[in-house]
mmJSON file of the N, C-alpha and C atoms, coordinates in Angstrom:
{"data_MODEL":{"atom_site":{
"group_PDB":["ATOM","ATOM","ATOM","ATOM","ATOM","ATOM","ATOM","ATOM","ATOM","ATOM","ATOM","ATOM","ATOM","ATOM","ATOM","ATOM","ATOM","ATOM","ATOM","ATOM","ATOM","ATOM","ATOM","ATOM","ATOM","ATOM","ATOM","ATOM","ATOM","ATOM","ATOM","ATOM","ATOM","ATOM","ATOM","ATOM","ATOM","ATOM","ATOM","ATOM","ATOM","ATOM","ATOM","ATOM","ATOM","ATOM","ATOM","ATOM","ATOM","ATOM","ATOM","ATOM","ATOM","ATOM","ATOM","ATOM","ATOM","ATOM","ATOM","ATOM","ATOM","ATOM","ATOM","ATOM","ATOM","ATOM","ATOM","ATOM","ATOM","ATOM","ATOM","ATOM","ATOM","ATOM","ATOM","ATOM","ATOM","ATOM","ATOM","ATOM","ATOM","ATOM","ATOM","ATOM","ATOM","ATOM","ATOM","ATOM","ATOM","ATOM","ATOM","ATOM","ATOM","ATOM","ATOM","ATOM","ATOM","ATOM","ATOM","ATOM","ATOM","ATOM","ATOM","ATOM","ATOM","ATOM","ATOM","ATOM","ATOM","ATOM","ATOM","ATOM","ATOM","ATOM","ATOM","ATOM","ATOM","ATOM","ATOM","ATOM","ATOM","ATOM","ATOM","ATOM","ATOM","ATOM","ATOM","ATOM","ATOM","ATOM","ATOM","ATOM","ATOM","ATOM","ATOM","ATOM","ATOM","ATOM","ATOM","ATOM","ATOM","ATOM","ATOM","ATOM","ATOM","ATOM","ATOM","ATOM","ATOM","ATOM","ATOM","ATOM","ATOM","ATOM","ATOM","ATOM","ATOM","ATOM","ATOM","ATOM","ATOM","ATOM","ATOM","ATOM","ATOM","ATOM","ATOM","ATOM","ATOM","ATOM","ATOM","ATOM","ATOM","ATOM","ATOM","ATOM","ATOM","ATOM","ATOM","ATOM","ATOM","ATOM","ATOM","ATOM","ATOM","ATOM","ATOM","ATOM","ATOM","ATOM","ATOM","ATOM","ATOM","ATOM","ATOM","ATOM","ATOM","ATOM","ATOM","ATOM","ATOM","ATOM","ATOM","ATOM","ATOM","ATOM","ATOM"],
"id":[1,2,3,4,5,6,7,8,9,10,11,12,13,14,15,16,17,18,19,20,21,22,23,24,25,26,27,28,29,30,31,32,33,34,35,36,37,38,39,40,41,42,43,44,45,46,47,48,49,50,51,52,53,54,55,56,57,58,59,60,61,62,63,64,65,66,67,68,69,70,71,72,73,74,75,76,77,78,79,80,81,82,83,84,85,86,87,88,89,90,91,92,93,94,95,96,97,98,99,100,101,102,103,104,105,106,107,108,109,110,111,112,113,114,115,116,117,118,119,120,121,122,123,124,125,126,127,128,129,130,131,132,133,134,135,136,137,138,139,140,141,142,143,144,145,146,147,148,149,150,151,152,153,154,155,156,157,158,159,160,161,162,163,164,165,166,167,168,169,170,171,172,173,174,175,176,177,178,179,180,181,182,183,184,185,186,187,188,189,190,191,192,193,194,195,196,197,198,199,200,201,202,203,204,205,206,207],
"type_symbol":["N","C","C","N","C","C","N","C","C","N","C","C","N","C","C","N","C","C","N","C","C","N","C","C","N","C","C","N","C","C","N","C","C","N","C","C","N","C","C","N","C","C","N","C","C","N","C","C","N","C","C","N","C","C","N","C","C","N","C","C","N","C","C","N","C","C","N","C","C","N","C","C","N","C","C","N","C","C","N","C","C","N","C","C","N","C","C","N","C","C","N","C","C","N","C","C","N","C","C","N","C","C","N","C","C","N","C","C","N","C","C","N","C","C","N","C","C","N","C","C","N","C","C","N","C","C","N","C","C","N","C","C","N","C","C","N","C","C","N","C","C","N","C","C","N","C","C","N","C","C","N","C","C","N","C","C","N","C","C","N","C","C","N","C","C","N","C","C","N","C","C","N","C","C","N","C","C","N","C","C","N","C","C","N","C","C","N","C","C","N","C","C","N","C","C","N","C","C","N","C","C","N","C","C","N","C","C"],
"label_atom_id":["N","CA","C","N","CA","C","N","CA","C","N","CA","C","N","CA","C","N","CA","C","N","CA","C","N","CA","C","N","CA","C","N","CA","C","N","CA","C","N","CA","C","N","CA","C","N","CA","C","N","CA","C","N","CA","C","N","CA","C","N","CA","C","N","CA","C","N","CA","C","N","CA","C","N","CA","C","N","CA","C","N","CA","C","N","CA","C","N","CA","C","N","CA","C","N","CA","C","N","CA","C","N","CA","C","N","CA","C","N","CA","C","N","CA","C","N","CA","C","N","CA","C","N","CA","C","N","CA","C","N","CA","C","N","CA","C","N","CA","C","N","CA","C","N","CA","C","N","CA","C","N","CA","C","N","CA","C","N","CA","C","N","CA","C","N","CA","C","N","CA","C","N","CA","C","N","CA","C","N","CA","C","N","CA","C","N","CA","C","N","CA","C","N","CA","C","N","CA","C","N","CA","C","N","CA","C","N","CA","C","N","CA","C","N","CA","C","N","CA","C","N","CA","C","N","CA","C","N","CA","C","N","CA","C","N","CA","C","N","CA","C"],
"label_alt_id":[null,null,null,null,null,null,null,null,null,null,null,null,null,null,null,null,null,null,null,null,null,null,null,null,null,null,null,null,null,null,null,null,null,null,null,null,null,null,null,null,null,null,null,null,null,null,null,null,null,null,null,null,null,null,null,null,null,null,null,null,null,null,null,null,null,null,null,null,null,null,null,null,null,null,null,null,null,null,null,null,null,null,null,null,null,null,null,null,null,null,null,null,null,null,null,null,null,null,null,null,null,null,null,null,null,null,null,null,null,null,null,null,null,null,null,null,null,null,null,null,null,null,null,null,null,null,null,null,null,null,null,null,null,null,null,null,null,null,null,null,null,null,null,null,null,null,null,null,null,null,null,null,null,null,null,null,null,null,null,null,null,null,null,null,null,null,null,null,null,null,null,null,null,null,null,null,null,null,null,null,null,null,null,null,null,null,null,null,null,null,null,null,null,null,null,null,null,null,null,null,null,null,null,null,null,null,null],
"label_comp_id":["MET","MET","MET","SER","SER","SER","THR","THR","THR","LEU","LEU","LEU","ARG","ARG","ARG","ILE","ILE","ILE","ASN","ASN","ASN","GLY","GLY","GLY","GLU","GLU","GLU","ALA","ALA","ALA","ARG","ARG","ARG","GLU","GLU","GLU","VAL","VAL","VAL","PRO","PRO","PRO","ALA","ALA","ALA","ASP","ASP","ASP","LEU","LEU","LEU","SER","SER","SER","VAL","VAL","VAL","ARG","ARG","ARG","ASP","ASP","ASP","LEU","LEU","LEU","LEU","LEU","LEU","SER","SER","SER","HIS","HIS","HIS","LEU","LEU","LEU","GLY","GLY","GLY","ARG","ARG","ARG","ASP","ASP","ASP","PRO","PRO","PRO","GLU","GLU","GLU","GLN","GLN","GLN","PRO","PRO","PRO","GLY","GLY","GLY","VAL","VAL","VAL","ALA","ALA","ALA","VAL","VAL","VAL","ALA","ALA","ALA","VAL","VAL","VAL","ASN","ASN","ASN","ASP","ASP","ASP","ARG","ARG","ARG","VAL","VAL","VAL","VAL","VAL","VAL","ARG","ARG","ARG","ARG","ARG","ARG","ALA","ALA","ALA","LEU","LEU","LEU","TRP","TRP","TRP","ASP","ASP","ASP","GLU","GLU","GLU","THR","THR","THR","ALA","ALA","ALA","VAL","VAL","VAL","PRO","PRO","PRO","ALA","ALA","ALA","ASP","ASP","ASP","ALA","ALA","ALA","ARG","ARG","ARG","VAL","VAL","VAL","GLU","GLU","GLU","ILE","ILE","ILE","ILE","ILE","ILE","THR","THR","THR","ALA","ALA","ALA","SER","SER","SER","GLN","GLN","GLN","GLY","GLY","GLY","GLY","GLY","GLY"],
"label_asym_id":["A","A","A","A","A","A","A","A","A","A","A","A","A","A","A","A","A","A","A","A","A","A","A","A","A","A","A","A","A","A","A","A","A","A","A","A","A","A","A","A","A","A","A","A","A","A","A","A","A","A","A","A","A","A","A","A","A","A","A","A","A","A","A","A","A","A","A","A","A","A","A","A","A","A","A","A","A","A","A","A","A","A","A","A","A","A","A","A","A","A","A","A","A","A","A","A","A","A","A","A","A","A","A","A","A","A","A","A","A","A","A","A","A","A","A","A","A","A","A","A","A","A","A","A","A","A","A","A","A","A","A","A","A","A","A","A","A","A","A","A","A","A","A","A","A","A","A","A","A","A","A","A","A","A","A","A","A","A","A","A","A","A","A","A","A","A","A","A","A","A","A","A","A","A","A","A","A","A","A","A","A","A","A","A","A","A","A","A","A","A","A","A","A","A","A","A","A","A","A","A","A","A","A","A","A","A","A"],
"label_entity_id":["1","1","1","1","1","1","1","1","1","1","1","1","1","1","1","1","1","1","1","1","1","1","1","1","1","1","1","1","1","1","1","1","1","1","1","1","1","1","1","1","1","1","1","1","1","1","1","1","1","1","1","1","1","1","1","1","1","1","1","1","1","1","1","1","1","1","1","1","1","1","1","1","1","1","1","1","1","1","1","1","1","1","1","1","1","1","1","1","1","1","1","1","1","1","1","1","1","1","1","1","1","1","1","1","1","1","1","1","1","1","1","1","1","1","1","1","1","1","1","1","1","1","1","1","1","1","1","1","1","1","1","1","1","1","1","1","1","1","1","1","1","1","1","1","1","1","1","1","1","1","1","1","1","1","1","1","1","1","1","1","1","1","1","1","1","1","1","1","1","1","1","1","1","1","1","1","1","1","1","1","1","1","1","1","1","1","1","1","1","1","1","1","1","1","1","1","1","1","1","1","1","1","1","1","1","1","1"],
"label_seq_id":[1,1,1,2,2,2,3,3,3,4,4,4,5,5,5,6,6,6,7,7,7,8,8,8,9,9,9,10,10,10,11,11,11,12,12,12,13,13,13,14,14,14,15,15,15,16,16,16,17,17,17,18,18,18,19,19,19,20,20,20,21,21,21,22,22,22,23,23,23,24,24,24,25,25,25,26,26,26,27,27,27,28,28,28,29,29,29,30,30,30,31,31,31,32,32,32,33,33,33,34,34,34,35,35,35,36,36,36,37,37,37,38,38,38,39,39,39,40,40,40,41,41,41,42,42,42,43,43,43,44,44,44,45,45,45,46,46,46,47,47,47,48,48,48,49,49,49,50,50,50,51,51,51,52,52,52,53,53,53,54,54,54,55,55,55,56,56,56,57,57,57,58,58,58,59,59,59,60,60,60,61,61,61,62,62,62,63,63,63,64,64,64,65,65,65,66,66,66,67,67,67,68,68,68,69,69,69],
"pdbx_PDB_ins_code":[null,null,null,null,null,null,null,null,null,null,null,null,null,null,null,null,null,null,null,null,null,null,null,null,null,null,null,null,null,null,null,null,null,null,null,null,null,null,null,null,null,null,null,null,null,null,null,null,null,null,null,null,null,null,null,null,null,null,null,null,null,null,null,null,null,null,null,null,null,null,null,null,null,null,null,null,null,null,null,null,null,null,null,null,null,null,null,null,null,null,null,null,null,null,null,null,null,null,null,null,null,null,null,null,null,null,null,null,null,null,null,null,null,null,null,null,null,null,null,null,null,null,null,null,null,null,null,null,null,null,null,null,null,null,null,null,null,null,null,null,null,null,null,null,null,null,null,null,null,null,null,null,null,null,null,null,null,null,null,null,null,null,null,null,null,null,null,null,null,null,null,null,null,null,null,null,null,null,null,null,null,null,null,null,null,null,null,null,null,null,null,null,null,null,null,null,null,null,null,null,null,null,null,null,null,null,null],
"Cartn_x":[197.894,196.979,197.789,197.155,197.769,196.698,197.151,196.23,196.26,195.095,194.955,194.065,194.232,193.319,192.407,191.157,190.193,189.141,189.088,188.183,188.316,189.562,189.861,189.732,189.328,189.118,190.129,190.791,191.748,190.989,191.44,190.799,191.867,191.656,192.53,192.019,192.906,192.545,193.656,193.365,194.429,195.549,196.76,197.908,197.884,198.585,198.83,197.563,196.646,195.443,195.663,195.053,194.982,193.83,193.743,192.636,191.308,191.184,189.945,189.631,190.652,190.448,190.022,190.602,190.232,188.764,188.325,186.918,186.014,186.349,185.549,185.554,186.721,186.834,185.937,185.801,184.985,183.502,183.154,181.756,181.277,182.219,181.882,181.972,181.122,181.133,182.134,183.259,184.258,183.757,182.667,182.114,181.121,180.778,179.809,180.361,179.578,180.041,180.085,180.912,180.959,181.807,182.662,183.529,184.937,185.546,186.929,187.716,188.985,189.839,191.17,191.617,192.945,193.72,194.973,195.866,197.019,197.192,198.238,198.196,196.986,196.742,196.919,196.989,197.097,195.908,195.167,194.015,194.51,193.858,194.207,193.144,193.568,192.631,192.016,190.735,190.003,190.71,191.288,191.983,193.18,193.661,194.83,194.474,193.207,192.805,193.3,193.315,193.762,195.248,196.029,197.485,198.1,197.287,197.803,197.653,198.787,198.786,198.588,197.869,197.671,198.698,199.693,200.745,200.238,200.928,200.605,200.701,199.859,199.82,199.39,198.758,198.324,197.102,196.951,195.735,194.916,193.691,192.832,191.554,191.204,189.934,189.093,187.868,186.929,185.743,185.487,184.435,183.447,182.168,181.117,180.302,180.235,179.449,177.966,177.186,175.739,175.043,173.841,173.052,172.13,171.761,170.828,170.827,169.999,169.898,169.929],
"Cartn_y":[-40.608,-41.386,-42.213,-42.485,-43.379,-44.318,-45.435,-46.423,-46.324,-46.15,-46.121,-47.279,-47.73,-48.723,-47.945,-47.745,-46.938,-47.865,-47.894,-48.8,-50.228,-50.62,-51.982,-52.267,-51.272,-51.466,-50.645,-51.256,-50.535,-49.57,-48.303,-47.275,-46.446,-46.137,-45.227,-43.803,-42.92,-41.517,-40.641,-39.367,-38.469,-38.407,-38.207,-38.11,-36.784,-36.753,-35.525,-34.869,-35.659,-35.104,-34.885,-33.834,-33.677,-34.551,-34.714,-35.488,-34.858,-33.541,-32.851,-33.08,-32.95,-33.168,-34.609,-35.558,-36.959,-37.173,-36.629,-36.772,-36.196,-35.011,-34.389,-35.244,-35.76,-36.609,-37.844,-38.355,-39.546,-39.22,-37.934,-37.535,-37.376,-37.287,-37.09,-35.611,-35.126,-33.732,-33.575,-32.879,-32.724,-31.918,-31.201,-30.4,-31.19,-32.39,-33.196,-33.527,-33.248,-33.616,-35.137,-35.588,-37.004,-37.854,-37.224,-37.97,-38.004,-39.175,-39.331,-40.002,-39.594,-40.145,-40.566,-41.758,-42.228,-42.558,-42.152,-42.443,-43.267,-44.46,-45.379,-45.539,-45.8,-46.102,-44.916,-43.697,-42.506,-41.606,-41.285,-40.398,-39.003,-38.393,-37.038,-36.096,-35.168,-34.189,-33.364,-33.066,-32.304,-30.988,-30.344,-29.065,-29.217,-30.442,-30.69,-31.309,-31.474,-32.127,-31.385,-30.052,-29.283,-29.464,-29.595,-29.618,-31.015,-32.025,-33.389,-34.074,-34.374,-35.067,-36.561,-37.183,-38.632,-39.254,-39.961,-40.511,-41.653,-41.869,-43.0,-44.29,-45.227,-46.54,-46.48,-45.378,-45.248,-46.116,-46.459,-47.098,-45.999,-45.817,-44.757,-45.387,-45.009,-45.43,-44.181,-44.212,-43.109,-43.662,-43.058,-43.543,-42.411,-42.729,-41.754,-42.251,-41.423,-41.769,-41.67,-42.547,-42.486,-42.849,-42.371,-42.681,-43.839,-44.517,-45.618,-46.522,-47.486,-48.338,-49.763],
"Cartn_z":[-76.405,-75.575,-74.574,-73.457,-72.486,-71.95,-71.439,-70.886,-69.374,-68.778,-67.328,-66.917,-65.7,-65.144,-64.204,-64.642,-63.898,-63.305,-61.977,-61.258,-61.789,-62.048,-62.458,-63.943,-64.726,-66.164,-66.961,-67.931,-68.78,-69.686,-69.709,-70.536,-71.218,-72.487,-73.232,-73.022,-72.595,-72.374,-72.938,-73.193,-73.638,-72.591,-73.047,-72.141,-71.396,-70.284,-69.515,-68.982,-68.453,-67.844,-66.355,-65.828,-64.379,-63.878,-62.582,-62.015,-62.43,-62.315,-62.698,-64.181,-65.046,-66.479,-66.77,-66.045,-66.24,-65.901,-64.772,-64.402,-65.483,-65.968,-67.03,-68.289,-68.659,-69.848,-69.726,-68.514,-68.278,-68.132,-68.266,-68.155,-66.728,-65.793,-64.382,-64.064,-63.186,-62.762,-61.619,-61.856,-60.795,-59.596,-59.773,-58.676,-57.827,-58.246,-57.507,-56.125,-55.078,-53.738,-53.576,-52.656,-52.332,-53.256,-54.072,-54.981,-54.392,-54.391,-53.945,-55.064,-55.205,-56.253,-55.633,-55.998,-55.607,-56.877,-56.905,-58.025,-57.474,-58.013,-57.545,-56.029,-55.529,-54.11,-53.172,-53.705,-52.852,-53.118,-52.063,-52.196,-52.553,-53.544,-53.975,-53.424,-52.575,-52.024,-53.14,-53.011,-54.025,-54.342,-53.358,-53.573,-54.51,-54.705,-55.555,-56.905,-57.207,-58.459,-59.689,-59.646,-60.816,-61.091,-60.052,-60.222,-60.167,-59.921,-59.851,-61.201,-61.824,-63.117,-62.89,-63.794,-63.747,-64.689,-64.143,-65.001,-65.878,-66.985,-67.862,-67.059,-67.367,-66.715,-65.252,-64.832,-63.439,-63.166,-61.893,-61.399,-60.724,-61.172,-60.65,-60.104,-58.899,-58.31,-58.102,-58.606,-58.44,-57.665,-56.513,-55.628,-55.398,-55.493,-55.222,-54.042,-53.003,-51.825,-52.165,-51.574,-51.772,-50.47,-50.331,-49.147,-49.46,-48.448,-48.647,-47.439,-47.493,-46.331,-46.649],
"occupancy":[1.0,1.0,1.0,1.0,1.0,1.0,1.0,1.0,1.0,1.0,1.0,1.0,1.0,1.0,1.0,1.0,1.0,1.0,1.0,1.0,1.0,1.0,1.0,1.0,1.0,1.0,1.0,1.0,1.0,1.0,1.0,1.0,1.0,1.0,1.0,1.0,1.0,1.0,1.0,1.0,1.0,1.0,1.0,1.0,1.0,1.0,1.0,1.0,1.0,1.0,1.0,1.0,1.0,1.0,1.0,1.0,1.0,1.0,1.0,1.0,1.0,1.0,1.0,1.0,1.0,1.0,1.0,1.0,1.0,1.0,1.0,1.0,1.0,1.0,1.0,1.0,1.0,1.0,1.0,1.0,1.0,1.0,1.0,1.0,1.0,1.0,1.0,1.0,1.0,1.0,1.0,1.0,1.0,1.0,1.0,1.0,1.0,1.0,1.0,1.0,1.0,1.0,1.0,1.0,1.0,1.0,1.0,1.0,1.0,1.0,1.0,1.0,1.0,1.0,1.0,1.0,1.0,1.0,1.0,1.0,1.0,1.0,1.0,1.0,1.0,1.0,1.0,1.0,1.0,1.0,1.0,1.0,1.0,1.0,1.0,1.0,1.0,1.0,1.0,1.0,1.0,1.0,1.0,1.0,1.0,1.0,1.0,1.0,1.0,1.0,1.0,1.0,1.0,1.0,1.0,1.0,1.0,1.0,1.0,1.0,1.0,1.0,1.0,1.0,1.0,1.0,1.0,1.0,1.0,1.0,1.0,1.0,1.0,1.0,1.0,1.0,1.0,1.0,1.0,1.0,1.0,1.0,1.0,1.0,1.0,1.0,1.0,1.0,1.0,1.0,1.0,1.0,1.0,1.0,1.0,1.0,1.0,1.0,1.0,1.0,1.0,1.0,1.0,1.0,1.0,1.0,1.0],
"B_iso_or_equiv":[0.0,0.0,0.0,0.0,0.0,0.0,0.0,0.0,0.0,0.0,0.0,0.0,0.0,0.0,0.0,0.0,0.0,0.0,0.0,0.0,0.0,0.0,0.0,0.0,0.0,0.0,0.0,0.0,0.0,0.0,0.0,0.0,0.0,0.0,0.0,0.0,0.0,0.0,0.0,0.0,0.0,0.0,0.0,0.0,0.0,0.0,0.0,0.0,0.0,0.0,0.0,0.0,0.0,0.0,0.0,0.0,0.0,0.0,0.0,0.0,0.0,0.0,0.0,0.0,0.0,0.0,0.0,0.0,0.0,0.0,0.0,0.0,0.0,0.0,0.0,0.0,0.0,0.0,0.0,0.0,0.0,0.0,0.0,0.0,0.0,0.0,0.0,0.0,0.0,0.0,0.0,0.0,0.0,0.0,0.0,0.0,0.0,0.0,0.0,0.0,0.0,0.0,0.0,0.0,0.0,0.0,0.0,0.0,0.0,0.0,0.0,0.0,0.0,0.0,0.0,0.0,0.0,0.0,0.0,0.0,0.0,0.0,0.0,0.0,0.0,0.0,0.0,0.0,0.0,0.0,0.0,0.0,0.0,0.0,0.0,0.0,0.0,0.0,0.0,0.0,0.0,0.0,0.0,0.0,0.0,0.0,0.0,0.0,0.0,0.0,0.0,0.0,0.0,0.0,0.0,0.0,0.0,0.0,0.0,0.0,0.0,0.0,0.0,0.0,0.0,0.0,0.0,0.0,0.0,0.0,0.0,0.0,0.0,0.0,0.0,0.0,0.0,0.0,0.0,0.0,0.0,0.0,0.0,0.0,0.0,0.0,0.0,0.0,0.0,0.0,0.0,0.0,0.0,0.0,0.0,0.0,0.0,0.0,0.0,0.0,0.0,0.0,0.0,0.0,0.0,0.0,0.0],
"pdbx_formal_charge":[null,null,null,null,null,null,null,null,null,null,null,null,null,null,null,null,null,null,null,null,null,null,null,null,null,null,null,null,null,null,null,null,null,null,null,null,null,null,null,null,null,null,null,null,null,null,null,null,null,null,null,null,null,null,null,null,null,null,null,null,null,null,null,null,null,null,null,null,null,null,null,null,null,null,null,null,null,null,null,null,null,null,null,null,null,null,null,null,null,null,null,null,null,null,null,null,null,null,null,null,null,null,null,null,null,null,null,null,null,null,null,null,null,null,null,null,null,null,null,null,null,null,null,null,null,null,null,null,null,null,null,null,null,null,null,null,null,null,null,null,null,null,null,null,null,null,null,null,null,null,null,null,null,null,null,null,null,null,null,null,null,null,null,null,null,null,null,null,null,null,null,null,null,null,null,null,null,null,null,null,null,null,null,null,null,null,null,null,null,null,null,null,null,null,null,null,null,null,null,null,null,null,null,null,null,null,null],
"auth_seq_id":[1,1,1,2,2,2,3,3,3,4,4,4,5,5,5,6,6,6,7,7,7,8,8,8,9,9,9,10,10,10,11,11,11,12,12,12,13,13,13,14,14,14,15,15,15,16,16,16,17,17,17,18,18,18,19,19,19,20,20,20,21,21,21,22,22,22,23,23,23,24,24,24,25,25,25,26,26,26,27,27,27,28,28,28,29,29,29,30,30,30,31,31,31,32,32,32,33,33,33,34,34,34,35,35,35,36,36,36,37,37,37,38,38,38,39,39,39,40,40,40,41,41,41,42,42,42,43,43,43,44,44,44,45,45,45,46,46,46,47,47,47,48,48,48,49,49,49,50,50,50,51,51,51,52,52,52,53,53,53,54,54,54,55,55,55,56,56,56,57,57,57,58,58,58,59,59,59,60,60,60,61,61,61,62,62,62,63,63,63,64,64,64,65,65,65,66,66,66,67,67,67,68,68,68,69,69,69],
"auth_comp_id":["MET","MET","MET","SER","SER","SER","THR","THR","THR","LEU","LEU","LEU","ARG","ARG","ARG","ILE","ILE","ILE","ASN","ASN","ASN","GLY","GLY","GLY","GLU","GLU","GLU","ALA","ALA","ALA","ARG","ARG","ARG","GLU","GLU","GLU","VAL","VAL","VAL","PRO","PRO","PRO","ALA","ALA","ALA","ASP","ASP","ASP","LEU","LEU","LEU","SER","SER","SER","VAL","VAL","VAL","ARG","ARG","ARG","ASP","ASP","ASP","LEU","LEU","LEU","LEU","LEU","LEU","SER","SER","SER","HIS","HIS","HIS","LEU","LEU","LEU","GLY","GLY","GLY","ARG","ARG","ARG","ASP","ASP","ASP","PRO","PRO","PRO","GLU","GLU","GLU","GLN","GLN","GLN","PRO","PRO","PRO","GLY","GLY","GLY","VAL","VAL","VAL","ALA","ALA","ALA","VAL","VAL","VAL","ALA","ALA","ALA","VAL","VAL","VAL","ASN","ASN","ASN","ASP","ASP","ASP","ARG","ARG","ARG","VAL","VAL","VAL","VAL","VAL","VAL","ARG","ARG","ARG","ARG","ARG","ARG","ALA","ALA","ALA","LEU","LEU","LEU","TRP","TRP","TRP","ASP","ASP","ASP","GLU","GLU","GLU","THR","THR","THR","ALA","ALA","ALA","VAL","VAL","VAL","PRO","PRO","PRO","ALA","ALA","ALA","ASP","ASP","ASP","ALA","ALA","ALA","ARG","ARG","ARG","VAL","VAL","VAL","GLU","GLU","GLU","ILE","ILE","ILE","ILE","ILE","ILE","THR","THR","THR","ALA","ALA","ALA","SER","SER","SER","GLN","GLN","GLN","GLY","GLY","GLY","GLY","GLY","GLY"],
"auth_asym_id":["A","A","A","A","A","A","A","A","A","A","A","A","A","A","A","A","A","A","A","A","A","A","A","A","A","A","A","A","A","A","A","A","A","A","A","A","A","A","A","A","A","A","A","A","A","A","A","A","A","A","A","A","A","A","A","A","A","A","A","A","A","A","A","A","A","A","A","A","A","A","A","A","A","A","A","A","A","A","A","A","A","A","A","A","A","A","A","A","A","A","A","A","A","A","A","A","A","A","A","A","A","A","A","A","A","A","A","A","A","A","A","A","A","A","A","A","A","A","A","A","A","A","A","A","A","A","A","A","A","A","A","A","A","A","A","A","A","A","A","A","A","A","A","A","A","A","A","A","A","A","A","A","A","A","A","A","A","A","A","A","A","A","A","A","A","A","A","A","A","A","A","A","A","A","A","A","A","A","A","A","A","A","A","A","A","A","A","A","A","A","A","A","A","A","A","A","A","A","A","A","A","A","A","A","A","A","A"],
"auth_atom_id":["N","CA","C","N","CA","C","N","CA","C","N","CA","C","N","CA","C","N","CA","C","N","CA","C","N","CA","C","N","CA","C","N","CA","C","N","CA","C","N","CA","C","N","CA","C","N","CA","C","N","CA","C","N","CA","C","N","CA","C","N","CA","C","N","CA","C","N","CA","C","N","CA","C","N","CA","C","N","CA","C","N","CA","C","N","CA","C","N","CA","C","N","CA","C","N","CA","C","N","CA","C","N","CA","C","N","CA","C","N","CA","C","N","CA","C","N","CA","C","N","CA","C","N","CA","C","N","CA","C","N","CA","C","N","CA","C","N","CA","C","N","CA","C","N","CA","C","N","CA","C","N","CA","C","N","CA","C","N","CA","C","N","CA","C","N","CA","C","N","CA","C","N","CA","C","N","CA","C","N","CA","C","N","CA","C","N","CA","C","N","CA","C","N","CA","C","N","CA","C","N","CA","C","N","CA","C","N","CA","C","N","CA","C","N","CA","C","N","CA","C","N","CA","C","N","CA","C","N","CA","C","N","CA","C","N","CA","C","N","CA","C"],
"pdbx_PDB_model_num":[1,1,1,1,1,1,1,1,1,1,1,1,1,1,1,1,1,1,1,1,1,1,1,1,1,1,1,1,1,1,1,1,1,1,1,1,1,1,1,1,1,1,1,1,1,1,1,1,1,1,1,1,1,1,1,1,1,1,1,1,1,1,1,1,1,1,1,1,1,1,1,1,1,1,1,1,1,1,1,1,1,1,1,1,1,1,1,1,1,1,1,1,1,1,1,1,1,1,1,1,1,1,1,1,1,1,1,1,1,1,1,1,1,1,1,1,1,1,1,1,1,1,1,1,1,1,1,1,1,1,1,1,1,1,1,1,1,1,1,1,1,1,1,1,1,1,1,1,1,1,1,1,1,1,1,1,1,1,1,1,1,1,1,1,1,1,1,1,1,1,1,1,1,1,1,1,1,1,1,1,1,1,1,1,1,1,1,1,1,1,1,1,1,1,1,1,1,1,1,1,1,1,1,1,1,1,1]
}}}
C-alpha cells in the first residue's frame, strides 16, 4: 500500500497503480469524458494513463468538467 494525497485528502491505495488503475480503484470511470488528472502538478494526457505510474507519496488532482450556469 502507499499513501497518496488525492484532491487534498490522504488516501491509502495499492502500490504501483497506473493513472487508469487508480481511477478504477477509486470507483471512477476512466472512459468518462471531461476528466483530467494531474500527478505532482503535471497534467497527464489521457493517452498516457495506462503507462503512467503514480509514485508513492504523489499528489493527485482529479477534475471532472461539468456544465451549468
